[in-house]
C-alpha positions as MATLAB code, in Angstrom:
seq = 'MARHRAGYSGELLSEKLTVKLTESERDEAAKKAAGAGIPLSTYARMRLTGGQVPKAVIGRDPRALRELANEIARVGNNLNQLAKIANQTGRIEQGKSLEAVRDKVADALSRVIEL';
ca = [
       0.306   -0.114    0.310;
       0.932    3.536   -0.918;
       2.348    5.112    1.729;
       2.091    9.337    2.689;
       4.478   11.407    2.925;
       5.891   12.619    6.853;
       4.200   14.880    8.656;
       0.404   13.200    7.092;
      -2.012   14.110    9.354;
      -5.736   13.446    7.436;
      -7.499   10.148    7.231;
      -6.064    6.731    5.781;
      -7.505    5.243    3.306;
      -8.168    2.198    5.259;
     -12.027    1.326    3.825;
     -12.436   -0.564    0.761;
     -15.405   -0.717   -1.506;
     -15.988   -3.520   -4.675;
     -17.470   -2.555   -7.921;
     -18.451   -4.792  -10.325;
     -18.101   -3.565  -14.405;
     -18.278   -4.974  -17.587;
     -14.777   -5.228  -19.168;
     -15.489   -2.017  -21.783;
     -16.263   -0.259  -18.564;
     -13.103   -1.206  -16.608;
     -11.418   -0.124  -19.867;
     -12.484    2.990  -20.680;
     -12.327    4.500  -17.207;
      -8.357    2.736  -17.102;
      -7.705    4.459  -20.255;
      -8.882    7.423  -19.210;
      -6.912    6.439  -15.674;
      -4.046    6.839  -17.965;
      -4.466    9.657  -19.821;
      -4.637   11.760  -16.577;
      -1.524    9.876  -15.147;
      -3.158    8.476  -12.070;
      -3.691    5.003  -11.014;
      -7.612    3.669  -11.357;
      -7.658    3.001   -8.068;
      -7.159    6.812   -7.634;
      -9.447    7.662  -10.658;
     -12.277    5.648   -8.923;
     -11.932    7.331   -6.063;
     -12.191   10.865   -7.445;
     -15.044    9.825   -9.313;
     -16.845    8.492   -6.648;
     -16.626   11.410   -4.043;
     -16.723   14.364   -6.472;
     -12.744   15.258   -6.412;
     -11.418   16.933   -9.178;
      -9.444   14.319  -12.276;
      -6.618   16.020  -13.763;
      -7.155   16.703  -17.249;
      -6.075   14.481  -20.038;
      -2.464   14.696  -21.564;
      -2.663   13.851  -25.110;
       0.688   12.929  -26.641;
       2.800   13.188  -23.913;
       6.235   12.652  -26.023;
       9.492   14.260  -23.701;
      11.574   14.882  -26.540;
       8.678   16.524  -28.711;
       7.954   18.750  -24.763;
      11.905   19.517  -24.415;
      11.950   20.623  -28.222;
       9.246   22.947  -27.570;
      10.549   24.304  -24.209;
      13.776   25.056  -26.279;
      11.909   27.039  -28.768;
      10.139   28.452  -25.964;
      13.166   29.334  -24.656;
      14.806   30.963  -27.536;
      11.835   33.205  -28.279;
      12.119   34.596  -24.894;
      15.660   34.854  -25.102;
      15.259   37.207  -28.717;
      12.203   39.167  -26.535;
      14.495   40.052  -23.807;
      17.352   40.637  -26.730;
      15.105   43.910  -28.467;
      13.368   45.094  -24.816;
      17.180   45.157  -23.827;
      17.056   47.433  -26.692;
      14.088   49.088  -26.473;
      15.009   50.055  -22.951;
      18.416   51.400  -23.576;
      17.684   53.331  -26.723;
      14.443   54.465  -25.326;
      12.783   53.536  -28.866;
      11.462   50.696  -30.917;
      13.169   50.712  -33.839;
      13.128   46.239  -34.447;
       9.810   46.545  -35.648;
       9.595   44.072  -38.132;
      11.912   42.074  -35.729;
       9.221   42.348  -32.880;
       6.398   40.811  -35.127;
       8.295   38.239  -36.164;
       8.567   37.469  -32.571;
       5.614   37.421  -31.342;
       4.710   35.376  -34.273;
       7.131   33.008  -33.500;
       5.488   32.984  -29.794;
       1.961   33.175  -30.999;
       3.285   29.331  -33.094;
       5.023   28.156  -29.485;
       1.824   29.000  -27.705;
      -0.311   27.074  -30.044;
       1.128   23.889  -30.735;
       1.331   23.883  -26.460;
      -2.570   23.990  -26.539;
      -2.780   21.440  -28.790;
      -0.640   18.811  -26.134;
];
């Protein structure tokens, strides 16, 4: 049985409840639990008690997420450089550069939302 963190003073999970499901119902619940990144028993308990079930994470490819995070970091670096120039000179002469950065940020955010 999983243990609580040191110092946990809440109720312990000591009671059991048996529920009969069809095979397809269990498979569907297992898919939803896996999509939310939680065990099936935790998913079932959250659903039964009205708890908040985490939203499903679709397409969680670590390499793609790392590449996306790196791309967003590069765009942020570009934006910081442009902001530094604007603050030093008091003018924004790189209008086209700012528009390009804005477009890259919008593209990256839309890709994040798709995940």
